[in-house]
GUZADREN-657473 format. One record per residue (C-alpha): residue in one letter; x, y, z. Coordinates in Angstrom, 1 decimal, padded with zeros to 4 digits. Layout:
+--------+--------+--------+--------+
| residu |     c1 |     c2 |     c3 |
+--------+--------+--------+--------+
|      A |      X |      Y |      Z |
...
+--------+--------+--------+--------+
***
This chain:
+--------+--------+--------+--------+
| residu |     c1 |     c2 |     c3 |
+--------+--------+--------+--------+
|      M | -012.8 |  016.3 | -009.3 |
|      S | -011.1 |  016.5 | -005.9 |
|      S | -007.6 |  017.1 | -005.6 |
|      D | -006.6 |  013.6 | -004.0 |
|      L | -008.1 |  012.0 | -007.0 |
|      E | -006.3 |  014.2 | -009.2 |
|      R | -002.9 |  013.5 | -007.8 |
|      I | -003.7 |  009.7 | -007.6 |
|      L | -004.3 |  009.7 | -011.0 |
|      A | -001.4 |  011.5 | -012.1 |
|      V |  000.9 |  009.2 | -010.1 |
|      H | -000.9 |  006.5 | -011.9 |
|      Q | -000.3 |  007.9 | -015.2 |
|      G |  003.0 |  008.9 | -014.4 |
|      W |  004.2 |  005.6 | -013.3 |
|      Y |  002.8 |  003.9 | -016.6 |
|      E |  004.8 |  006.6 | -018.8 |
|      V |  008.0 |  005.6 | -017.0 |
|      N |  007.3 |  001.9 | -018.0 |
|      V |  007.5 |  003.1 | -021.5 |
|      G |  011.3 |  002.2 | -021.9 |
|      L |  011.6 |  001.1 | -018.5 |
|      V |  012.8 |  004.9 | -017.3 |
|      A |  014.5 |  003.1 | -014.1 |
|      D |  015.7 |  006.5 | -013.1 |
|      R |  012.4 |  008.4 | -013.0 |
|      M |  010.6 |  005.5 | -011.6 |
|      P |  011.2 |  006.1 | -007.9 |
|      V |  009.4 |  009.2 | -007.2 |
|      Y |  006.1 |  007.1 | -007.6 |
|      F |  007.1 |  005.1 | -004.9 |
|      P |  007.7 |  005.6 | -001.2 |
|      E |  011.7 |  006.2 |  000.1 |
|      G |  013.0 |  003.1 |  001.8 |
|      D |  012.0 | -000.5 |  002.3 |
|      G |  008.1 |  000.2 |  002.5 |
|      Y |  007.0 | -000.4 | -001.2 |
|      H |  006.0 | -004.4 | -002.1 |
|      Q |  004.9 | -005.4 | -005.4 |
|      F |  003.8 | -008.6 | -006.6 |
|      N |  005.2 | -008.3 | -010.2 |
|      L |  004.0 | -009.4 | -013.6 |
|      N |  006.9 | -011.8 | -013.7 |
|      G |  005.9 | -013.5 | -010.8 |
|      H |  008.4 | -012.3 | -008.3 |
|      T |  007.6 | -010.2 | -005.0 |
|      Y |  009.7 | -007.3 | -004.7 |
|      H |  010.3 | -005.3 | -001.3 |
|      G |  011.4 | -001.3 | -001.6 |
|      V |  011.7 |  000.7 | -004.8 |
|      L |  015.4 |  000.1 | -005.1 |
|      D |  015.0 | -003.6 | -005.4 |
|      K |  012.5 | -003.0 | -008.5 |
|      H |  014.7 | -000.4 | -009.8 |
|      R |  017.5 | -003.0 | -010.0 |
|      L |  014.8 | -005.1 | -011.8 |
|      W |  014.4 | -002.2 | -014.3 |
|      V |  018.1 | -001.9 | -014.7 |
|      N |  018.9 | -005.6 | -015.4 |
|      A |  015.9 | -005.9 | -017.7 |
|      A |  016.8 | -003.2 | -019.8 |
|      K |  020.3 | -004.8 | -019.9 |
|      I |  018.9 | -007.9 | -021.4 |
|      G |  016.9 | -006.2 | -024.0 |
|      L |  013.5 | -006.4 | -022.3 |
|      T |  011.1 | -003.2 | -022.8 |
|      I |  007.9 | -001.9 | -022.9 |
|      T |  006.9 |  000.5 | -025.8 |
|      A |  003.4 |  001.4 | -024.8 |
|      I |  001.1 |  000.9 | -022.0 |
|      K | -002.3 |  002.0 | -021.3 |
|      D | -005.7 |  001.4 | -019.0 |
|      T | -008.3 | -000.5 | -021.3 |
|      V | -010.8 | -000.6 | -018.4 |
|      G | -010.7 |  001.9 | -015.4 |
|      P | -008.8 |  003.1 | -013.6 |
|      D | -011.2 |  003.0 | -010.6 |
|      V | -010.4 |  004.9 | -007.7 |
|      Q | -011.6 |  004.5 | -003.7 |
|      I | -009.9 |  007.1 | -001.3 |
|      F | -010.3 |  006.3 |  002.2 |
|      G | -008.6 |  009.3 |  004.0 |
|      D | -004.7 |  008.9 |  003.8 |
|      V | -005.2 |  005.6 |  001.7 |
|      A | -006.5 |  004.8 | -001.5 |
|      L | -007.2 |  001.8 | -003.7 |
|      L | -007.1 |  001.7 | -007.8 |
|      T | -007.7 | -001.3 | -010.1 |
|      A | -007.4 | -001.3 | -013.8 |
|      E | -007.0 | -003.4 | -016.7 |
|      G | -004.4 | -002.6 | -019.0 |
|      S | -002.4 | -003.7 | -022.0 |
|      A |  001.4 | -003.5 | -022.6 |
|      D |  003.6 | -003.8 | -025.7 |
|      V |  006.3 | -005.8 | -024.2 |
|      V |  009.2 | -006.7 | -026.3 |
|      A |  011.1 | -009.7 | -025.1 |
|      P |  015.2 | -010.3 | -025.2 |
|      G |  016.3 | -011.0 | -028.8 |
|      Q |  012.7 | -010.2 | -030.3 |
|      T |  012.4 | -007.1 | -032.5 |
|      D |  008.1 | -006.8 | -032.2 |
|      A |  006.2 | -006.1 | -029.3 |
|      V |  003.7 | -008.3 | -028.1 |
|      P |  000.5 | -006.8 | -026.6 |
|      T |  000.1 | -008.1 | -022.9 |
|      P | -003.1 | -007.9 | -021.0 |
|      F | -002.7 | -007.4 | -017.6 |
|      R | -004.7 | -006.4 | -014.2 |
|      T | -003.5 | -004.0 | -011.6 |
|      T | -004.3 | -003.4 | -008.1 |
|      E | -002.3 | -000.2 | -006.7 |
|      F | -002.7 |  000.6 | -002.9 |
|      F | -001.8 |  004.3 | -002.5 |
|      R | -000.9 |  006.3 |  000.5 |
|      R | -000.5 |  010.0 |  001.5 |
|      D |  003.0 |  009.3 |  003.0 |
|      D |  006.5 |  010.0 |  000.8 |
|      G |  007.7 |  007.2 |  003.0 |
|      K |  009.3 |  010.0 |  004.8 |
|      G |  006.2 |  011.0 |  006.4 |
|      N |  005.6 |  013.8 |  004.0 |
|      P |  001.8 |  013.8 |  002.7 |
|      D |  002.6 |  013.1 | -001.1 |
|      W |  000.3 |  010.2 | -002.7 |
|      R |  002.8 |  007.2 | -003.3 |
|      I |  002.2 |  003.9 | -004.6 |
|      W |  003.0 |  001.7 | -001.7 |
|      H |  001.7 | -001.8 | -003.0 |
|      M |  001.2 | -003.5 | -006.4 |
|      H | -000.2 | -006.5 | -007.5 |
|      V | -000.1 | -007.0 | -011.3 |
|      S | -001.4 | -010.3 | -013.0 |
|      V | -001.7 | -011.5 | -016.7 |
|      Q | -005.2 | -011.2 | -017.9 |
|      D | -005.7 | -014.5 | -019.9 |
|      P | -008.6 | -013.9 | -022.8 |
|      Q | -008.4 | -017.8 | -023.3 |
|      M | -010.0 | -018.7 | -020.3 |
|      P | -013.3 | -018.8 | -020.3 |
|      K | -014.8 | -015.9 | -017.7 |
|      H | -017.7 | -018.0 | -016.1 |
|      G | -015.9 | -021.9 | -016.2 |
|      T | -017.6 | -023.4 | -019.2 |
|      E | -019.2 | -020.1 | -020.9 |
+--------+--------+--------+--------+
***
């Protein structure tokens, strides 16, 4: 396993770990400093910069939304192209909605785009773009099948 691959997987796994409990203050180290980060979030909104996403997590926790577990169920598959990398995976997050006590398993897909740049030009792998979408197991994969 290459050191780049190991580092990318460590960032991905660390990112998942801070999702449990929405640990907002530990989240920024996985993303570039400044406004370079861009995300299409599972909630349907777009976030620009790590502080925008941090604000989401702080406010989600205030209203009682949390994640109690998260894991990959397929992958991750990582492709490295010099100083950029693409990670794709399918996963499941156990989400507790505001006012609820039981977690609901929520299947999702994620695409994470990495750059070997911490946002200040230092060569450290960070997630620069992420797109997360709900995976609907009720929708037939091949149309009518």
